[in-house]
C-alpha positions as CSV (number, residue, x, y, z in Angstrom):
1,X,3.5,38.6,6.0
2,X,1.4,40.3,3.3
3,X,0.9,43.9,4.5
4,X,-2.3,44.2,2.6
5,X,-3.7,41.1,4.4
6,X,-2.7,42.6,7.8
7,X,-4.4,45.9,6.9
8,X,-7.5,44.2,5.7
9,X,-7.9,42.5,9.0
10,X,-7.2,45.7,10.8
11,X,-4.9,43.7,13.1
12,X,-1.6,44.9,14.5
13,X,0.8,42.0,15.2
14,X,2.6,42.0,18.5
15,X,6.2,41.0,18.7
16,X,5.2,37.6,20.1
17,X,2.7,37.1,17.2
18,X,5.3,38.0,14.7
19,X,7.8,35.5,16.1
20,X,5.1,32.9,16.2
21,X,4.1,33.4,12.6
22,X,7.7,33.7,11.4
23,X,9.0,30.6,13.1
24,X,6.0,28.3,12.7
25,X,3.6,29.7,10.2
26,X,6.1,30.1,7.3
27,X,7.4,26.5,7.6
28,X,3.8,25.3,7.6
29,X,3.2,27.4,4.5
30,X,6.3,25.9,2.8
31,X,5.1,22.4,3.8
32,X,1.7,23.0,2.3
33,X,3.3,24.2,-0.9
34,X,5.1,20.8,-1.3
35,X,3.4,17.8,-2.8
36,X,3.1,15.3,0.1
37,X,2.4,12.5,-2.4
38,X,5.7,13.0,-4.3
39,X,7.7,9.9,-4.8
40,X,10.1,9.2,-2.0
41,X,13.1,6.9,-2.0
42,X,12.8,3.7,0.1
43,X,15.3,2.9,2.8
44,X,16.8,0.1,0.7
45,X,16.2,-1.6,-2.7
46,X,12.5,-2.7,-2.8
47,X,11.1,-5.9,-4.1
48,X,7.6,-4.5,-4.5
49,X,6.5,-1.0,-5.7
50,X,2.8,-1.3,-4.8
51,X,0.2,-3.3,-2.9
52,X,-3.2,-4.7,-3.8
53,X,-5.0,-5.9,-0.7
54,X,-7.9,-8.3,-1.1
55,X,-9.8,-8.1,2.2
56,X,-12.2,-10.9,3.1
57,X,-14.3,-9.2,5.8
58,X,-15.8,-11.6,8.3
59,X,-13.0,-14.2,8.7
60,X,-12.7,-17.1,6.2
61,X,-12.2,-20.5,7.7
62,X,-8.7,-21.7,7.3
63,X,-9.6,-25.4,7.7
64,X,-12.1,-25.1,4.9
65,X,-9.9,-23.2,2.4
66,X,-6.1,-23.7,2.5
67,X,-5.2,-25.5,5.8
68,X,-5.9,-29.2,5.2
69,X,-6.5,-31.2,8.4
70,X,-7.3,-34.9,7.7
71,X,-7.7,-35.5,11.5
72,X,-10.6,-33.2,11.4
73,X,-12.5,-35.6,9.2
74,X,-11.4,-38.7,11.2
75,X,-12.5,-37.2,14.5
76,X,-15.6,-35.4,13.3
77,X,-18.1,-35.1,16.1
78,X,-15.6,-35.8,18.9
79,X,-14.7,-33.3,21.6
80,X,-11.6,-31.1,21.0
81,X,-8.8,-33.1,22.8
82,X,-7.2,-30.0,24.3
83,X,-8.3,-26.7,26.0
84,X,-9.9,-24.0,24.0
85,X,-8.7,-20.4,24.4
86,X,-9.9,-18.6,27.5
87,X,-11.7,-16.0,25.4
88,X,-14.1,-17.2,22.7
89,X,-16.9,-15.5,20.9
90,X,-19.7,-17.9,21.7
91,X,-20.4,-21.5,22.6
92,X,-18.7,-24.1,20.5
93,X,-19.2,-27.8,20.5
94,X,-17.4,-30.8,19.0
95,X,-15.1,-31.0,16.0
96,X,-16.7,-30.3,12.7
97,X,-15.2,-31.8,9.5
98,X,-14.9,-29.6,6.4
99,X,-17.7,-30.0,3.9
100,X,-15.3,-29.7,1.1
101,X,-12.6,-32.0,-0.3
102,X,-9.0,-30.9,-0.5
103,X,-6.6,-31.7,-3.3
104,X,-3.0,-30.9,-4.1
105,X,-2.2,-28.6,-7.0
106,X,0.7,-27.4,-9.1
107,X,4.3,-28.3,-8.8
108,X,4.3,-27.0,-5.2
109,X,1.6,-29.5,-4.2
110,X,-0.3,-26.9,-2.2
111,X,-3.5,-28.1,-0.6
112,X,-6.6,-26.2,-1.7
113,X,-10.3,-27.1,-1.0
114,X,-12.9,-27.3,-3.7
115,X,-14.1,-23.8,-2.7
116,X,-11.4,-22.3,-4.9
117,X,-11.0,-24.3,-8.2
118,X,-9.7,-21.3,-10.2
119,X,-7.3,-20.0,-7.5
120,X,-6.0,-23.6,-7.1
121,X,-4.5,-23.3,-10.6
122,X,-2.4,-20.3,-9.4
123,X,-0.8,-21.9,-6.4
124,X,2.6,-21.9,-7.9
125,X,2.5,-18.1,-7.8
126,X,1.3,-18.0,-4.2
127,X,3.0,-17.9,-0.8
128,X,0.7,-19.2,1.9
129,X,1.3,-18.2,5.5
130,X,-0.6,-20.7,7.6
131,X,0.5,-19.7,11.1
132,X,-1.1,-16.3,11.4
133,X,-2.5,-15.1,14.7
134,X,-4.0,-11.9,16.2
135,X,-4.9,-10.5,19.5
136,X,-8.6,-9.9,19.3
137,X,-11.6,-12.3,18.8
138,X,-14.1,-9.5,18.0
139,X,-14.5,-8.1,14.5
140,X,-14.0,-4.5,15.4
141,X,-10.7,-4.9,17.2
142,X,-9.5,-7.5,14.8
143,X,-10.2,-5.3,11.7
144,X,-8.4,-2.4,13.3
145,X,-5.4,-4.6,14.2
146,X,-5.2,-6.0,10.7
147,X,-5.5,-2.6,9.1
148,X,-3.6,-0.3,11.6
149,X,-1.6,-2.6,13.9
150,X,-3.6,-1.6,17.0
151,X,-6.9,-3.1,18.2
152,X,-7.5,-0.5,20.9
153,X,-6.4,2.9,19.6
154,X,-7.0,5.0,16.5
155,X,-3.9,4.6,14.4
156,X,-3.0,5.3,10.7
157,X,-3.9,2.4,8.4
158,X,-1.3,0.3,6.7
159,X,-2.1,2.0,3.3
160,X,-1.5,5.4,4.9
161,X,1.9,4.4,6.4
162,X,3.0,3.0,3.0
163,X,1.9,6.1,1.1
164,X,3.5,8.3,3.8
165,X,6.8,6.3,3.3
166,X,6.8,6.1,-0.5
167,X,4.4,8.7,-1.9
168,X,2.4,8.0,-5.1
169,X,3.8,7.1,-8.5
170,X,1.0,9.2,-10.0
171,X,0.6,12.8,-8.8
172,X,-2.8,13.0,-10.4
173,X,-4.2,10.3,-8.2
174,X,-4.3,9.5,-4.5
175,X,-1.6,7.3,-3.2
176,X,-4.2,5.1,-1.4
177,X,-7.5,4.0,-2.8
178,X,-10.1,1.7,-1.2
179,X,-12.9,0.3,-3.3
180,X,-16.3,-0.4,-1.7
181,X,-14.9,-0.3,1.9
182,X,-16.7,-1.5,5.0
183,X,-18.6,1.0,7.1
184,X,-18.7,-1.2,10.2
185,X,-16.2,-2.6,12.6
186,X,-14.1,0.5,12.7
187,X,-15.4,1.9,9.5
188,X,-13.3,4.7,8.1
189,X,-10.7,4.2,10.8
190,X,-9.6,1.1,8.8
191,X,-8.5,3.4,5.9
192,X,-7.9,6.7,7.7
193,X,-4.6,8.5,8.3
194,X,-5.3,9.3,12.0
195,X,-2.4,11.6,13.1
196,X,-0.6,11.3,9.7
197,X,-1.3,14.3,7.4
198,X,-4.6,14.1,5.6
199,X,-3.3,13.3,2.1
200,X,-2.2,9.9,3.3
201,X,-5.7,8.8,4.1
202,X,-7.5,6.3,1.8
203,X,-9.8,7.7,-0.8
204,X,-13.0,5.7,-0.9
205,X,-14.6,4.7,-4.2
206,X,-18.1,3.6,-3.4
207,X,-19.0,1.8,-0.1
208,X,-20.3,-1.5,1.1
209,X,-23.8,-2.1,-0.4
210,X,-23.0,0.1,-3.5
211,X,-22.7,-2.1,-6.6
212,X,-19.2,-1.9,-8.0
213,X,-20.5,-0.7,-11.4
214,X,-21.9,2.4,-9.5
215,X,-18.8,3.0,-7.4
216,X,-17.3,6.3,-8.6
217,X,-15.3,9.1,-7.3
218,X,-18.0,11.8,-6.9
219,X,-17.9,15.1,-8.7
220,X,-14.7,14.2,-10.5
221,X,-15.9,15.7,-13.8
222,X,-16.9,19.4,-14.2
223,X,-18.5,20.0,-17.6
224,X,-19.8,23.4,-16.7
225,X,-16.7,25.3,-15.8
226,X,-13.7,25.5,-18.1
227,X,-10.4,24.3,-16.5
228,X,-8.7,27.8,-16.7
229,X,-11.6,29.2,-14.7
230,X,-11.5,26.4,-12.2
231,X,-7.8,27.0,-11.8
232,X,-8.4,30.7,-11.0
233,X,-11.1,29.8,-8.5
234,X,-8.9,27.3,-6.7
235,X,-5.9,29.7,-6.7
236,X,-8.0,32.4,-5.1
237,X,-9.4,30.1,-2.4
238,X,-5.9,28.7,-1.8
239,X,-4.5,32.2,-1.4
240,X,-7.1,32.8,1.3
241,X,-6.3,29.5,3.0
242,X,-2.5,30.1,3.0
243,X,-3.0,33.6,4.4
244,X,-5.0,32.1,7.2
245,X,-2.1,29.7,7.8
246,X,0.2,32.6,8.2
247,X,-2.0,33.9,11.0
248,X,-2.8,30.7,12.8
249,X,0.4,28.7,12.4
250,X,0.2,24.9,12.0
251,X,-3.3,23.7,11.3
252,X,-3.5,20.1,10.1
253,X,-7.1,20.3,9.0
254,X,-6.5,23.5,6.9
255,X,-3.2,22.1,5.5
256,X,-5.0,18.9,4.5
257,X,-7.8,21.0,2.8
258,X,-5.2,22.9,0.8
259,X,-3.6,19.7,-0.4
260,X,-6.9,18.0,-1.1
261,X,-8.0,20.8,-3.4
262,X,-4.9,20.6,-5.4
263,X,-5.2,16.8,-5.8
264,X,-8.9,17.0,-6.6
265,X,-8.1,19.4,-9.4
266,X,-5.4,17.2,-10.8
267,X,-7.6,14.1,-10.6
268,X,-9.9,15.5,-13.2
269,X,-7.4,14.7,-15.9
270,X,-6.8,11.0,-14.7
271,X,-9.6,9.6,-12.7
272,X,-12.5,9.6,-15.2
273,X,-10.5,7.5,-17.7
274,X,-9.3,5.1,-15.0
275,X,-12.9,4.5,-13.8
276,X,-14.1,3.7,-17.3
277,X,-13.4,0.1,-18.1
278,X,-15.1,0.1,-21.5
279,X,-11.7,0.1,-23.2
280,X,-10.9,-3.3,-21.7
281,X,-11.1,-6.2,-24.2
282,X,-14.0,-8.7,-23.9
283,X,-11.4,-11.3,-23.1
284,X,-10.1,-9.3,-20.2
285,X,-13.6,-8.7,-18.9
286,X,-14.3,-12.4,-19.1
287,X,-11.1,-13.2,-17.3
288,X,-12.3,-11.3,-14.3
289,X,-15.8,-12.8,-14.5
290,X,-17.7,-9.7,-15.7
291,X,-19.8,-11.9,-17.9
292,X,-21.3,-13.8,-14.9
293,X,-23.7,-12.1,-12.4
294,X,-22.2,-14.1,-9.6
295,X,-18.6,-12.8,-10.2
296,X,-19.4,-9.5,-11.9
297,X,-19.3,-7.3,-8.8
298,X,-16.1,-8.4,-7.2
299,X,-14.6,-8.9,-10.7
300,X,-15.1,-5.2,-11.3
301,X,-13.4,-4.3,-8.1
302,X,-10.4,-6.5,-9.0
303,X,-10.2,-5.1,-12.5
304,X,-10.3,-1.5,-11.1
305,X,-7.5,-2.5,-8.7
306,X,-5.3,-3.6,-11.6
307,X,-6.1,-0.4,-13.5
308,X,-5.3,1.8,-10.5
309,X,-2.1,0.0,-9.7
310,X,-1.0,0.1,-13.3
311,X,-1.4,3.9,-13.3
312,X,0.7,4.4,-10.2
313,X,-1.6,4.2,-7.2
314,X,0.6,2.9,-4.4
315,X,-2.0,1.0,-2.3
316,X,-5.3,-0.3,-3.5
317,X,-7.7,-2.2,-1.3
318,X,-10.8,-4.1,-2.5
319,X,-13.2,-5.6,0.1
320,X,-15.6,-8.5,0.0
321,X,-17.8,-7.1,2.8
322,X,-19.2,-8.3,5.2
323,X,-19.8,-11.9,4.2
324,X,-17.4,-14.4,5.7
325,X,-18.8,-14.6,9.3
326,X,-20.4,-18.0,9.2
327,X,-21.6,-18.8,12.7
328,X,-24.1,-21.0,10.9
329,X,-24.8,-22.1,7.4
330,X,-21.1,-22.6,6.8
331,X,-21.5,-24.8,3.7
332,X,-24.1,-22.6,2.0
333,X,-22.5,-19.2,2.7
334,X,-18.8,-20.1,2.3
335,X,-19.8,-21.7,-1.0
336,X,-21.5,-18.5,-2.2
337,X,-18.7,-16.3,-1.0
338,X,-16.0,-18.3,-2.7
339,X,-18.0,-18.5,-5.9
340,X,-18.1,-14.6,-6.0
341,X,-14.3,-14.1,-5.5
342,X,-12.6,-17.2,-6.9
343,X,-12.5,-16.4,-10.6
344,X,-11.9,-12.6,-10.2
345,X,-8.9,-13.2,-7.9
346,X,-7.4,-15.8,-10.2
347,X,-8.1,-13.4,-13.1
348,X,-6.3,-10.6,-11.3
349,X,-3.2,-12.8,-10.7
350,X,-3.1,-14.0,-14.3
351,X,-3.7,-10.5,-15.7
352,X,-0.9,-8.9,-13.5
353,X,1.5,-11.7,-14.5
354,X,0.7,-11.4,-18.2
355,X,1.4,-7.6,-18.0
356,X,4.7,-8.0,-16.1
357,X,3.1,-6.3,-13.1
358,X,3.1,-9.2,-10.6
359,X,6.8,-9.1,-10.2
360,X,6.7,-5.8,-8.4
361,X,3.1,-5.8,-7.2
362,X,2.4,-7.4,-3.8
363,X,-1.0,-9.0,-3.7
364,X,-2.3,-9.7,-0.2
365,X,-5.4,-11.9,0.6
366,X,-6.5,-11.8,4.2
367,X,-9.4,-11.7,6.6
368,X,-9.3,-10.4,10.2
369,X,-9.1,-13.9,11.8
370,X,-10.0,-17.5,11.1
371,X,-12.6,-19.9,12.4
372,X,-12.7,-22.7,14.9
373,X,-12.4,-26.3,13.9
374,X,-15.2,-27.0,16.4
375,X,-18.8,-26.4,15.5
376,X,-21.0,-23.5,16.6
377,X,-24.6,-24.8,16.4
378,X,-24.9,-27.6,13.9
379,X,-23.1,-26.2,10.9
380,X,-21.2,-23.0,11.8
381,X,-17.8,-22.0,13.1
382,X,-16.9,-19.4,15.7
383,X,-14.2,-16.6,15.5
384,X,-10.7,-17.8,15.9
385,X,-7.8,-15.3,16.1
386,X,-5.5,-18.1,17.4
387,X,-4.8,-19.5,13.9
388,X,-5.7,-18.5,10.3
389,X,-4.2,-18.5,6.8
390,X,-3.3,-15.5,4.6
391,X,-1.5,-15.5,1.3
392,X,0.6,-13.2,-0.8
393,X,1.7,-13.3,-4.4
394,X,4.3,-11.4,-6.4
395,X,6.2,-8.5,-4.9
396,X,9.2,-10.5,-3.8
397,X,7.6,-13.3,-1.9
398,X,8.5,-17.0,-2.6
399,X,6.1,-18.4,-5.1
400,X,4.7,-21.9,-4.6
401,X,5.6,-21.8,-0.9
402,X,3.9,-22.5,2.4
403,X,5.1,-21.2,5.7
404,X,4.2,-22.1,9.3
405,X,1.7,-24.6,10.6
406,X,-1.2,-25.1,12.9
407,X,-2.0,-28.0,15.3
408,X,-3.6,-31.2,14.0
409,X,-7.0,-29.6,14.0
410,X,-6.2,-26.1,13.0
411,X,-7.1,-24.4,16.3
412,X,-3.7,-22.9,17.2
413,X,-0.8,-21.6,15.2
414,X,2.1,-23.7,16.6
415,X,5.0,-23.6,14.1
416,X,6.7,-20.4,12.9
417,X,3.9,-18.2,14.3
418,X,3.3,-14.9,12.5
419,X,1.5,-12.0,14.2
420,X,-0.1,-9.0,12.4
421,X,2.9,-7.0,13.5
422,X,5.2,-9.4,11.8
423,X,3.1,-9.3,8.6
424,X,3.2,-5.5,8.6
425,X,7.0,-5.5,9.1
426,X,7.4,-7.9,6.2
427,X,5.2,-6.0,3.9
428,X,7.1,-2.8,4.6
429,X,10.4,-4.7,4.1
430,X,9.2,-5.9,0.7
431,X,8.5,-2.3,-0.2
432,X,12.0,-1.2,0.8
433,X,10.9,0.3,4.1
434,X,12.5,-0.5,7.5
435,X,9.5,-0.7,9.9
436,X,11.8,0.5,12.7
437,X,12.7,3.7,10.8
438,X,9.3,4.5,9.2
439,X,8.2,6.7,12.1
440,X,6.1,9.8,12.7
441,X,6.4,12.0,15.7
442,X,3.1,12.7,17.5
443,X,2.0,13.5,21.0
444,X,5.6,13.5,22.2
445,X,6.9,10.2,20.8
446,X,7.7,8.4,17.6
447,X,5.0,6.1,16.3
448,X,5.2,3.4,13.7
449,X,2.9,0.8,12.1
450,X,4.3,-2.0,14.2
451,X,4.4,0.1,17.3
452,X,7.1,-1.6,19.6
453,X,6.7,-5.0,18.0
454,X,7.2,-6.9,14.7
455,X,9.8,-9.0,13.0
456,X,10.4,-9.4,9.3
457,X,9.6,-13.0,8.1
458,X,12.7,-13.3,6.0
459,X,11.9,-17.0,5.2
460,X,9.1,-16.1,2.8
461,X,11.1,-13.6,0.8
462,X,12.4,-14.8,-2.5
C-alpha cells in the first residue's frame, strides 16, 4: 500500500482489509501491469497464425452458389419428396430451381454458379465444407452460434477466444478488429469478449451503414497535445486507477480500462498509417475492385483486412451486412450481393497468395445458415440451418477440396456433417490451439468456445 494514498483518503485499514488487498489486490495490480495481448505460444505447432473472417450476414443460398443440385432443376415446381424440418421460418412451397447455371472450374473441378465468376477462378485454393448445419433457424440465435458457439447465452466471440489464446502479433494494435460490423441480431455480442477480459473484445472500425471509406478508428490522432504530455497525463490517470485497484481488489471493468488506455496510446503510432490505403498501388486497388462503385465498398474492407493481418492483427472480420436474406427477389438480390463481393474476395485471395501470406492466414467465408431448396412465395427461399456451405482457404486446409454432402435437393446435410462446434474446434486446431484446453474459469466452471461439444475435422487439414 502507498501510505500517502491511505492518508489522503483518511482511511484506516482493518486487518481484514489489509489481508484482502494484499492477497487479491496486488495480484490484480500485477495482472493489470502485464500486456494481455502479448504473444502466447500455441499448444502445438500451428498451421495458421491469423484469421480473416468474411461474414455474409443473412444466409447465402448454398444451392445457388456452391452446392450444385441437378435434380432441383429436373424437379422444379414439384413438392419436396420428404418431410421438412419441424421448425421453419415461414411457409415454403414446391422445389425452386436455381436461376443460375453451374460449371466446374480448376483442376479440382469444383462446382460454382455464375454468381461468382472471379471466385470460381480461385477454387484450387479453396476448401469447401458442404455439410454444415446449425441449431437455430432465426438470425439472432444463428449469428450468436456462428460467432460465439452458443445461440442462447452471452459468450465470448470466436475472435476473442483466439486472441485470448494467442495474443496479438502487434502490441500497437488490438488483437481482434471487426470492420463495419452488424448492429442487429446480437449486435456487439457477436464480437464481444463477454466474461473474458476486456482487451480480447473486438475493436469495431465503422459500423453497418457507414461507408467503408469513412470507417475509421475514432480519435486515433491527437495533433493538439505532444506525445510526452499525453504520456504524462495517462501515467497520472493510470496511477489513480491502480491505487483504486489496491483498495477494491479485482475489478474487471477498471482493469479493462487501464489496459485500453495503454493500447489506445500505442495505437497512435500504428493505426493512422494502417487506415490510409493511399500508399497502395493502382494495380492493387483495381485488384480489390476499388475502381468500380459496385465493388468499391466491400473491396475497401477486404483491402483493410489484408493490411491489418499483414501488420499482426490476429483476427480480422469484415461483414457484408445485412443483405443475404432473400425471402423474395432471390435472383435480383443474390445477383447484386454477389456482384459486390465476388471480385474483392477473389482479389484478397490473390493478394494474400502473391505476398506469401495465404500459407499462414486462414480465410473463412460463411453466413449464419443456408436457404431452403423450396420456394418461399414465387421467387424466394426461407432460412435453412439444416444444410449450408462455408469455405476456407490457406492456413493449413486442403486446397481444391470439397468435404461433406447434402441430400439430392440440398435441404439436409447427410454426409460427414459439420456443426458450428466442429468448425470452431477445427479453426482453433489450425491455429495450434486444443479446443479442450483453451478454457477460462468463470462462475465456478471452465468455459470454452466449443462448450462441451466439437470435434476437429481432420480430413480437411492438409
